[in-house]
N, CA, C and O of each residue as an XYZ file, in Angstrom:
464
protein
N      17.392     72.262    -50.868
C      17.499     70.815    -51.264
C      17.810     70.540    -52.703
O      17.161     71.037    -53.623
N      18.945     69.635    -52.884
C      19.353     69.438    -54.152
C      18.119     68.441    -54.954
O      17.340     67.764    -54.283
N      18.084     68.466    -56.278
C      17.009     68.001    -56.889
C      17.139     66.192    -56.579
O      16.171     65.452    -56.399
N      18.534     65.791    -56.583
C      18.558     64.314    -56.382
C      17.892     63.862    -55.082
O      17.346     62.763    -54.984
N      17.964     64.824    -54.005
C      17.363     64.453    -52.725
C      15.751     64.588    -52.695
O      15.013     63.881    -52.009
N      15.330     65.645    -53.581
C      14.022     65.864    -53.881
C      13.306     64.553    -54.664
O      12.209     64.098    -54.339
N      14.097     64.068    -55.696
C      13.502     62.878    -55.940
C      13.295     61.609    -55.138
O      12.383     60.785    -55.212
N      14.450     61.654    -54.291
C      14.441     60.631    -53.295
C      13.328     60.898    -52.224
O      12.744     59.897    -51.810
N      13.040     61.843    -51.835
C      11.928     61.995    -50.962
C      10.600     61.866    -51.571
O       9.676     61.441    -50.878
N      10.410     62.193    -52.803
C       9.193     61.898    -53.627
C       9.174     60.246    -53.845
O       8.078     59.687    -53.889
N      10.221     59.585    -53.960
C      10.350     58.072    -54.045
C       9.989     57.595    -52.782
O       9.201     56.650    -52.781
N      10.427     58.077    -51.571
C      10.124     57.409    -50.238
C       8.575     57.716    -49.993
O       7.857     56.812    -49.567
N       8.122     58.824    -50.226
C       6.643     58.644    -50.138
C       5.844     57.958    -50.801
O       4.722     57.714    -50.359
N       6.314     57.459    -52.136
C       5.587     56.544    -52.786
C       5.670     55.165    -52.286
O       4.742     54.365    -52.406
N       6.820     54.889    -51.709
C       7.006     53.559    -51.039
C       6.018     53.716    -49.663
O       5.214     52.830    -49.371
N       6.129     54.581    -49.098
C       5.281     54.539    -47.763
C       3.836     54.515    -48.346
O       3.100     53.771    -47.698
N       3.236     55.139    -49.407
C       1.750     54.960    -49.834
C       1.538     53.467    -50.174
O       0.505     52.893    -49.830
N       2.613     52.788    -50.911
C       2.623     51.386    -51.145
C       2.413     50.555    -50.049
O       1.611     49.623    -50.116
N       3.111     50.822    -48.959
C       2.940     50.129    -47.991
C       1.637     50.169    -47.448
O       0.939     49.172    -47.263
N       1.287     51.453    -47.169
C      -0.175     51.766    -46.607
C      -1.207     51.122    -47.557
O      -2.273     50.845    -47.007
N      -1.125     50.864    -48.707
C      -2.179     50.242    -49.407
C      -2.185     48.819    -49.533
O      -3.136     48.187    -49.993
N      -0.941     48.235    -49.054
C      -0.919     46.654    -48.694
C      -1.262     46.248    -47.239
O      -1.558     45.093    -46.931
N      -1.206     47.199    -46.437
C      -1.603     47.060    -44.850
C      -2.902     46.202    -44.756
O      -2.932     45.270    -43.952
N      -4.047     46.499    -45.597
C      -5.195     45.771    -45.014
C      -5.109     44.440    -45.499
O      -5.753     43.674    -44.781
N      -4.589     43.927    -46.386
C      -4.127     42.539    -46.620
C      -3.089     41.793    -45.605
O      -3.178     40.625    -45.225
N      -2.120     42.707    -45.269
C      -1.384     41.976    -44.158
C      -1.960     41.729    -42.766
O      -1.725     40.816    -41.974
N      -2.746     42.742    -42.678
C      -3.699     42.806    -41.163
C      -4.441     41.356    -41.530
O      -4.237     40.428    -40.747
N      -5.183     41.156    -42.542
C      -5.947     39.982    -42.898
C      -5.010     38.653    -42.544
O      -5.346     37.725    -41.808
N      -3.888     38.783    -43.175
C      -2.997     37.626    -43.017
C      -2.963     37.557    -41.368
O      -3.153     36.444    -40.879
N      -2.782     38.429    -40.667
C      -2.432     38.451    -39.305
C      -3.537     37.841    -38.193
O      -3.382     37.518    -37.016
N      -4.630     37.822    -39.003
C      -5.819     37.081    -38.519
C      -5.663     35.672    -38.333
O      -6.116     35.129    -37.325
N      -4.952     34.926    -39.380
C      -4.848     33.677    -39.405
C      -3.617     33.151    -38.686
O      -3.662     32.010    -38.225
N      -2.551     33.869    -38.557
C      -1.501     33.514    -37.944
C      -0.799     34.804    -37.656
O      -0.724     35.661    -38.536
N      -0.169     35.024    -36.209
C       0.110     36.164    -35.808
C       1.645     36.663    -36.459
O       1.945     37.853    -36.373
N       2.360     35.923    -36.952
C       3.470     36.201    -37.739
C       3.575     35.493    -39.047
O       3.513     34.274    -39.204
N       3.772     36.566    -40.138
C       3.857     36.060    -41.541
C       4.972     36.561    -42.158
O       5.342     37.618    -41.647
N       5.631     36.183    -43.065
C       6.599     36.463    -44.018
C       6.188     38.164    -44.494
O       6.799     39.208    -44.267
N       4.980     37.928    -45.188
C       4.825     39.414    -45.796
C       4.639     40.669    -44.962
O       4.717     41.847    -45.310
N       4.322     40.026    -43.543
C       3.909     41.076    -42.445
C       5.342     41.497    -42.067
O       5.631     42.691    -41.990
N       6.247     40.512    -41.830
C       7.612     41.208    -41.355
C       8.223     41.700    -42.116
O       8.981     42.572    -41.689
N       8.231     41.406    -43.711
C       8.838     42.339    -44.622
C       8.262     43.556    -44.671
O       8.936     44.583    -44.592
N       6.902     43.556    -44.813
C       6.140     45.225    -44.703
C       6.443     46.135    -43.393
O       6.394     47.365    -43.414
N       6.751     45.391    -42.300
C       6.940     46.146    -41.241
C       8.637     46.641    -41.065
O       9.070     47.654    -40.516
N       9.206     45.799    -41.579
C      10.625     46.219    -41.703
C      10.896     47.300    -42.885
O      11.718     48.190    -42.668
N      10.419     47.255    -43.763
C      10.330     48.196    -44.862
C       9.942     49.697    -44.427
O      10.497     50.764    -44.692
N       8.649     49.371    -43.569
C       8.009     50.783    -43.080
C       9.010     51.232    -42.100
O       9.396     52.401    -42.130
N       9.475     50.372    -41.209
C      10.583     51.184    -40.227
C      11.722     51.687    -41.040
O      12.190     52.779    -40.719
N      12.242     51.035    -42.064
C      13.341     51.485    -42.731
C      13.069     52.871    -43.290
O      13.713     53.872    -42.978
N      12.055     52.835    -44.145
C      11.596     54.018    -44.920
C      11.333     55.189    -43.839
O      11.696     56.309    -44.198
N      10.809     55.084    -42.694
C      10.499     56.051    -41.925
C      11.743     56.665    -41.179
O      11.938     57.876    -41.066
N      12.480     55.772    -40.733
C      13.884     56.178    -40.304
C      14.833     56.967    -41.221
O      15.503     57.939    -40.873
N      14.791     56.352    -42.570
C      15.570     56.961    -43.562
C      15.018     58.631    -43.815
O      15.709     59.649    -43.847
N      13.675     58.501    -43.959
C      13.136     59.872    -44.265
C      13.177     61.006    -43.216
O      12.984     62.205    -43.412
N      13.524     60.258    -41.858
C      13.553     61.297    -40.842
C      15.020     61.809    -40.725
O      15.252     62.995    -40.488
N      16.032     60.855    -40.902
C      17.433     61.397    -41.058
C      17.798     62.187    -42.255
O      18.684     63.039    -42.188
N      17.142     61.937    -43.359
C      17.370     62.625    -44.663
C      16.668     64.240    -44.426
O      17.282     65.229    -44.826
N      15.588     64.335    -43.869
C      14.998     65.565    -43.317
C      15.785     66.291    -42.400
O      15.787     67.522    -42.441
N      16.513     65.606    -41.502
C      17.467     66.142    -40.704
C      18.920     66.696    -41.236
O      19.689     67.469    -40.665
N      19.038     66.103    -42.414
C      20.381     66.383    -42.966
C      21.453     65.482    -42.247
O      22.548     66.017    -42.070
N      21.351     64.666    -41.970
C      22.201     63.714    -41.235
C      23.282     63.038    -41.971
O      22.845     62.595    -43.033
N      24.482     62.808    -41.801
C      25.426     62.358    -42.585
C      25.106     60.926    -42.803
O      25.478     60.420    -43.862
N      24.462     60.207    -41.931
C      24.277     58.586    -42.098
C      22.958     58.368    -43.007
O      22.626     57.289    -43.498
N      22.236     59.649    -43.145
C      21.105     59.286    -44.317
C      21.435     58.963    -45.665
O      20.723     58.364    -46.472
N      22.840     59.519    -45.866
C      23.077     59.441    -47.326
C      23.339     57.927    -47.775
O      23.082     57.617    -48.938
N      23.802     57.058    -46.956
C      24.036     55.627    -47.150
C      22.495     54.834    -47.160
O      22.018     54.006    -47.936
N      22.027     55.411    -46.078
C      20.434     54.591    -45.911
C      19.583     55.071    -47.045
O      18.612     54.374    -47.340
N      19.837     56.275    -47.789
C      18.892     56.656    -48.935
C      19.205     55.935    -50.173
O      18.380     55.703    -51.056
N      20.740     55.510    -50.197
C      21.228     54.778    -51.401
C      20.372     53.302    -51.241
O      19.810     52.671    -52.136
N      20.467     52.989    -49.840
C      19.885     51.409    -49.724
C      18.618     51.318    -49.849
O      18.201     50.209    -50.181
N      17.769     52.251    -49.666
C      16.412     52.412    -49.974
C      16.081     52.598    -51.641
O      15.066     52.143    -52.169
N      16.891     53.179    -52.188
C      16.756     53.432    -53.574
C      17.148     51.980    -54.300
O      16.692     51.603    -55.380
N      18.097     51.249    -53.463
C      18.539     49.896    -54.223
C      17.303     49.047    -54.494
O      17.295     48.227    -55.412
N      16.223     49.253    -53.663
C      14.789     48.600    -53.969
C      14.323     48.628    -55.520
O      13.708     47.669    -55.988
N      14.581     49.557    -56.155
C      14.208     49.858    -57.375
C      14.867     48.625    -58.440
O      14.236     48.244    -59.426
N      16.149     48.111    -58.093
C      16.723     47.292    -58.853
C      15.892     45.905    -59.152
O      15.697     45.500    -60.298
N      15.405     45.195    -57.912
C      14.744     43.870    -58.058
C      13.222     44.227    -58.683
O      12.562     43.324    -59.197
N      12.710     45.600    -58.606
C      11.547     46.028    -59.019
C      11.757     45.878    -60.817
O      10.907     45.318    -61.509
N      12.857     46.399    -61.310
C      13.160     46.607    -62.828
C      13.429     44.762    -63.289
O      13.101     44.339    -64.398
N      13.923     44.068    -62.449
C      14.176     42.719    -62.977
C      12.674     42.070    -63.098
O      12.228     41.532    -64.111
N      12.009     42.229    -61.885
C      10.704     41.586    -61.807
C       9.735     42.096    -63.094
O       9.190     41.286    -63.843
N       9.606     43.515    -63.234
C       8.948     43.976    -64.226
C       9.287     43.375    -65.493
O       8.393     42.829    -66.140
N      10.477     43.409    -65.927
C      11.244     42.953    -67.155
C      11.033     41.259    -67.413
O      10.899     40.688    -68.495
N      11.052     40.710    -66.138
C      10.602     39.125    -66.365
C       9.236     38.914    -66.741
O       8.959     38.059    -67.583
N       8.268     39.691    -66.136
C       6.866     39.673    -66.400
C       6.505     40.211    -67.573
O       5.310     40.469    -67.722
N       7.322     40.460    -68.512
C       6.867     41.326    -69.679
C       6.381     42.595    -69.713
O       5.735     42.947    -70.700
N       6.577     43.348    -68.810
C       5.959     44.642    -68.778
C       7.017     45.533    -69.044
O       7.420     46.281    -68.152
N       7.604     45.539    -70.377
C       8.689     46.293    -70.712
C       8.631     47.931    -70.569
O       9.626     48.594    -70.276
N       7.380     48.473    -70.804
C       7.312     49.727    -70.513
C       7.164     50.161    -69.215
O       7.445     51.344    -69.022
N       6.811     49.534    -68.315
C       6.709     49.542    -66.871
C       8.329     49.443    -66.444
O       8.931     50.324    -65.831
N       8.853     48.274    -66.867
C      10.402     48.222    -66.406
C      11.260     49.253    -66.943
O      12.245     49.514    -66.252
N      11.108     49.910    -68.038
C      12.024     50.922    -68.550
C      11.601     52.368    -67.807
O      12.450     53.244    -67.649
N      10.311     52.525    -67.396
C       9.928     53.586    -66.548
C      10.624     53.419    -65.066
O      11.086     54.393    -64.472
N      10.651     52.141    -64.553
C      11.169     51.923    -63.210
C      12.813     51.977    -63.578
O      13.476     52.526    -62.698
N      13.523     51.522    -64.667
C      14.773     51.759    -64.769
C      15.245     53.256    -64.659
O      16.264     53.725    -64.152
N      14.162     53.869    -65.306
C      14.698     55.387    -65.424
C      14.529     56.241    -64.016
O      15.165     57.269    -63.781
N      13.758     55.763    -63.300
C      13.665     56.331    -61.879
C      14.867     55.739    -61.085
O      15.335     56.461    -60.205
N      15.408     54.548    -61.280
C      16.362     53.979    -60.582
C      17.637     54.790    -60.927
O      18.392     55.237    -60.063
N      17.818     54.946    -62.301
C      18.971     55.789    -62.796
C      18.969     57.216    -62.220
O      20.004     57.743    -61.811
N      17.726     57.845    -62.201
C      17.715     58.982    -61.542
C      17.916     59.265    -60.152
O      18.353     60.318    -59.688
N      17.563     58.243    -59.524
C      17.860     58.106    -57.974
C      19.297     57.873    -57.687
O      19.808     58.527    -56.778
N      19.982     57.051    -58.329
C      21.357     56.878    -57.979
C      22.343     57.835    -58.472
O      23.412     58.037    -57.895
N      21.868     58.599    -59.868
C      22.822     59.716    -60.448
C      22.406     60.911    -59.504
O      23.329     61.593    -59.058
N      21.290     61.189    -59.200
C      20.857     62.090    -58.340
C      21.705     62.313    -56.997
O      22.373     63.285    -56.645
N      21.450     61.065    -56.354
C      22.087     61.128    -54.985
C      23.582     61.169    -55.009
O      24.218     61.737    -54.121
N      24.170     60.539    -56.074
C      25.705     60.626    -56.321
C      26.360     61.926    -56.637
O      27.585     62.036    -56.691
N      25.627     62.798    -56.823
C      26.029     64.203    -57.233
C      26.612     65.109    -56.015
O      25.961     65.205    -54.975
N      27.870     65.777    -56.177
C      28.352     66.275    -55.017
C      27.311     67.240    -54.273
O      27.217     67.357    -53.051
N      26.580     67.880    -55.197
C      25.590     68.668    -54.458
C      24.570     67.867    -53.396
O      24.144     68.417    -52.381
N      24.250     66.536    -53.760
C      23.514     65.687    -53.049
C      24.220     65.432    -51.587
O      23.789     65.466    -50.434
N      25.331     65.198    -52.091
C      26.335     64.421    -50.918
C      26.803     65.654    -49.990
O      27.175     65.448    -48.835
N      26.770     66.791    -50.484
C      27.078     67.863    -49.715
C      26.083     68.383    -48.645
O      26.362     68.930    -47.578
N      24.653     68.048    -49.247
C      23.491     68.149    -48.357
C      23.530     67.725    -47.091
O      23.326     68.522    -46.175
N      23.836     66.223    -46.827
C      24.103     65.592    -45.810
C      25.266     65.997    -44.901
O      26.291     65.315    -44.883
N      25.118     67.164    -44.097
C      26.470     67.781    -43.409
C      26.246     67.344    -42.003
O      27.275     66.970    -41.442
N      25.192     67.301    -41.321
C      25.121     67.240    -39.850
C      25.461     65.660    -39.277
O      24.911     64.620    -39.641
N      26.455     65.810    -38.347
C      26.599     64.524    -37.553
C      25.580     64.187    -36.520
O      25.682     63.148    -35.868
């Protein structure tokens, strides 16, 4: 497995962990209203992340673009941290974003996704 794909897998595991940490609050919102915006976003992100991870581990060709799409979530994170004044965190998130995009765009990473 190329290093770019390894970095993506680690990133996706962190996304899954953050979703898991947010679930108690989302369930608390569901007591008041069965359908909430944060609940919909969290469930869509959870489904997208699990589906992408499944395809990445199976080395499917479609997983490449899904992985790039999931990696694009770092861009709003960098902007939000920058606007909140957390410059050190924004620079760290930007470094992760660059690592994800550069790592996934390497020929070895693109060649990893060979199965149809």
